[in-house]
C-alpha positions as CSV (number, residue, x, y, z in Angstrom):
1,M,1.0,118.4,-161.7
2,I,2.1,119.2,-158.2
3,E,2.9,115.5,-157.6
4,D,5.0,115.5,-160.8
5,L,7.2,118.3,-159.2
6,L,7.8,116.1,-156.2
7,Q,8.7,113.1,-158.3
8,H,11.0,115.2,-160.4
9,N,12.7,116.3,-157.2
10,K,13.2,112.7,-156.1
11,T,14.6,111.8,-159.4
12,W,17.0,114.8,-159.5
13,A,18.2,114.1,-155.9
14,A,18.8,110.4,-156.7
15,E,20.8,111.4,-159.9
16,R,22.9,113.8,-157.9
17,V,23.8,111.2,-155.3
18,A,24.5,108.6,-157.9
19,S,27.0,110.8,-159.6
20,D,28.5,112.3,-156.4
21,P,27.6,110.6,-153.1
22,D,28.9,113.5,-151.0
23,Y,27.1,116.2,-153.0
24,F,24.3,117.1,-150.4
25,R,26.6,116.6,-147.4
26,R,29.0,119.3,-148.9
27,L,26.1,121.6,-149.9
28,S,24.4,121.5,-146.5
29,G,27.7,122.1,-144.6
30,L,28.6,125.5,-146.1
31,Q,27.1,128.4,-148.0
32,A,29.9,130.5,-149.4
33,P,28.9,132.1,-152.6
34,Q,31.0,134.8,-154.3
35,Y,28.0,136.4,-156.0
36,L,24.8,138.2,-155.0
37,W,22.3,138.2,-157.9
38,I,19.6,140.9,-158.0
39,G,17.4,139.9,-160.9
40,C,13.9,139.9,-162.2
41,S,11.2,137.4,-161.0
42,D,10.6,136.4,-164.6
43,S,10.5,132.6,-164.8
44,R,12.6,132.6,-167.9
45,V,15.7,134.1,-166.2
46,P,17.0,131.6,-163.6
47,A,20.3,132.9,-162.3
48,N,22.0,129.5,-161.8
49,V,20.9,128.1,-165.2
50,I,22.0,131.1,-167.4
51,T,25.3,131.5,-165.6
52,G,26.2,127.8,-165.4
53,L,26.5,128.0,-161.6
54,E,25.7,125.2,-159.2
55,P,23.5,125.5,-156.1
56,G,25.5,127.2,-153.3
57,E,27.5,129.4,-155.8
58,V,25.2,132.3,-156.1
59,F,22.9,134.0,-153.5
60,V,19.8,135.2,-155.3
61,H,17.2,138.0,-154.8
62,R,14.5,138.4,-157.4
63,N,11.6,140.8,-157.8
64,V,9.5,142.4,-160.5
65,A,11.9,144.4,-162.8
66,N,15.0,143.9,-160.7
67,L,14.6,147.0,-158.6
68,L,15.9,148.1,-155.2
69,H,13.8,150.6,-153.4
70,P,15.3,152.6,-150.5
71,S,12.4,151.4,-148.4
72,D,12.5,147.7,-149.5
73,L,13.4,146.0,-146.2
74,N,13.4,142.6,-147.9
75,G,15.9,143.6,-150.6
76,L,18.1,145.6,-148.2
77,S,18.2,142.7,-145.8
78,V,19.3,140.3,-148.5
79,L,22.0,142.8,-149.5
80,Q,23.2,143.2,-146.0
81,F,23.3,139.4,-145.3
82,A,25.1,138.8,-148.6
83,V,27.8,141.5,-148.0
84,E,28.3,141.3,-144.2
85,V,27.7,137.6,-143.5
86,L,28.3,135.7,-146.7
87,R,30.9,138.3,-147.7
88,V,30.3,138.1,-151.4
89,S,32.8,139.7,-153.7
90,H,30.4,140.6,-156.6
91,I,26.9,142.0,-156.7
92,I,25.2,141.5,-160.1
93,V,22.1,143.4,-161.1
94,C,20.7,141.6,-164.1
95,G,17.7,142.7,-166.0
96,H,16.4,141.3,-169.3
97,Y,15.1,142.5,-172.6
98,G,11.4,142.3,-173.0
99,C,10.8,142.8,-169.3
100,G,7.1,142.8,-168.6
101,G,7.6,145.0,-165.5
102,V,9.4,147.7,-167.5
103,A,6.8,147.6,-170.2
104,A,4.0,147.9,-167.6
105,A,5.6,150.9,-166.1
106,V,5.3,152.9,-169.3
107,D,2.2,151.5,-171.1
108,G,-0.1,154.2,-169.7
109,Q,-2.4,151.7,-168.0
110,R,-3.3,151.2,-164.3
111,H,-2.1,147.9,-162.9
112,G,-2.9,148.2,-159.2
113,L,-0.3,147.9,-156.4
114,I,2.5,147.1,-158.8
115,D,2.3,150.7,-160.1
116,H,3.8,151.9,-156.8
117,W,6.6,149.3,-157.1
118,L,7.4,150.4,-160.7
119,R,7.4,154.1,-160.0
120,P,11.2,154.4,-160.3
121,I,11.0,153.1,-163.9
122,K,8.2,155.6,-164.7
123,D,10.5,158.4,-163.3
124,L,13.4,157.1,-165.3
125,H,11.3,157.0,-168.5
126,E,10.2,160.6,-168.0
127,R,13.8,161.7,-167.4
128,F,15.1,160.1,-170.6
129,E,11.9,160.4,-172.7
130,A,13.5,162.7,-175.3
131,D,16.5,160.4,-175.8
132,L,14.3,157.3,-176.0
133,A,12.1,159.1,-178.6
134,T,15.1,159.2,-181.0
135,L,15.2,155.3,-181.2
136,P,13.6,153.7,-184.2
137,D,10.7,151.8,-182.7
138,A,8.9,150.7,-179.5
139,R,11.0,147.6,-179.2
140,A,14.2,149.5,-179.2
141,R,12.9,152.0,-176.7
142,L,11.8,149.3,-174.3
143,A,15.2,147.6,-174.7
144,R,17.0,150.8,-173.8
145,L,14.8,151.4,-170.9
146,C,15.6,148.0,-169.6
147,E,19.3,148.9,-169.7
148,L,18.7,152.3,-168.0
149,N,16.8,150.5,-165.3
150,V,19.7,148.2,-164.6
151,E,22.1,151.1,-164.5
152,Q,19.9,153.0,-162.1
153,T,19.6,150.0,-159.8
154,V,23.4,149.6,-159.8
155,M,23.6,153.1,-158.5
156,R,20.9,152.5,-155.9
157,V,22.9,149.5,-154.6
158,V,26.1,151.4,-154.6
159,Q,24.5,154.2,-152.6
160,T,23.3,151.9,-149.8
161,P,25.1,152.2,-146.4
162,V,25.8,148.4,-146.7
163,V,28.0,148.9,-149.8
164,Q,29.5,152.2,-148.7
165,D,30.5,150.8,-145.3
166,A,32.1,147.7,-147.0
167,W,34.3,149.9,-149.1
168,R,35.2,152.2,-146.2
169,S,36.4,149.1,-144.4
170,G,38.6,148.1,-147.3
171,R,36.5,145.3,-148.7
172,L,36.9,144.3,-152.3
173,L,33.4,144.5,-153.6
174,S,32.2,145.1,-157.2
175,V,28.7,146.0,-158.4
176,H,27.9,145.0,-162.0
177,G,25.1,145.8,-164.4
178,W,24.0,143.1,-166.9
179,V,21.1,142.5,-169.3
180,Y,20.0,139.0,-170.5
181,G,18.6,138.4,-173.9
182,L,15.5,136.1,-173.9
183,D,15.8,135.6,-177.7
184,D,19.4,134.4,-177.7
185,G,20.3,133.4,-174.1
186,V,23.3,135.8,-174.0
187,I,24.1,138.1,-171.1
188,R,25.4,141.5,-172.0
189,D,27.7,143.5,-169.7
190,L,26.5,147.2,-169.7
191,G,29.9,148.4,-168.7
192,C,28.7,150.1,-165.5
193,T,30.7,148.2,-163.0
194,I,31.5,150.1,-159.8
195,A,34.2,148.8,-157.5
196,S,35.1,151.7,-155.2
197,N,33.9,155.0,-153.8
198,H,36.1,156.6,-156.5
199,D,34.1,154.8,-159.2
200,A,30.9,155.8,-157.4
201,R,31.8,159.5,-157.5
202,R,32.7,159.3,-161.1
203,F,29.4,157.6,-162.0
204,R,27.5,160.1,-160.0
205,R,29.0,162.9,-162.1
206,Q,28.1,161.0,-165.2
207,P,24.2,160.7,-165.4
208,V,22.7,157.2,-165.9
209,G,22.5,156.4,-169.5
210,E,25.3,158.6,-170.8
């Protein structure tokens, strides 16, 4: 099966060159994406594919349940590189319904090291447990928790010195919260875009999820 992957790569590269002889020369010469994508590691949610973007058009960071921890040097380094070096204009936090990471955070089981990683979702669940309990079933509660997790990650991104410094310097930079539907392939905008310190202050006064 590994050999098949290498062969698929050769076929793909040959097809690209056949349709556009300068494709790889252009791609190797410049990386200038307008978007940073912070998404889930789930193999069913590939950023380029579901947004119709080509290689080189989106800078991607993925982890379990699309989180950003204040101590996550990997994620913060990606964020800093995207904003300060690549100078992206948009940061997209995209979760997905049916997220296994979100489900694992609240299923009451021990999963090992991942439990530490998922702690922010556990805390979020406890914070909104009463509201979630009003929803009709477990599927609806999990879907809403996936949305809340995206909104909270948007706020974590906004509160980083990287984004705050970009806005103070006058940069046009927007942070968006989206959720992807595995069952229909549609991305939903959660309406929590933050594009300035003014927006950030307004969202801080309005608790996540309200």
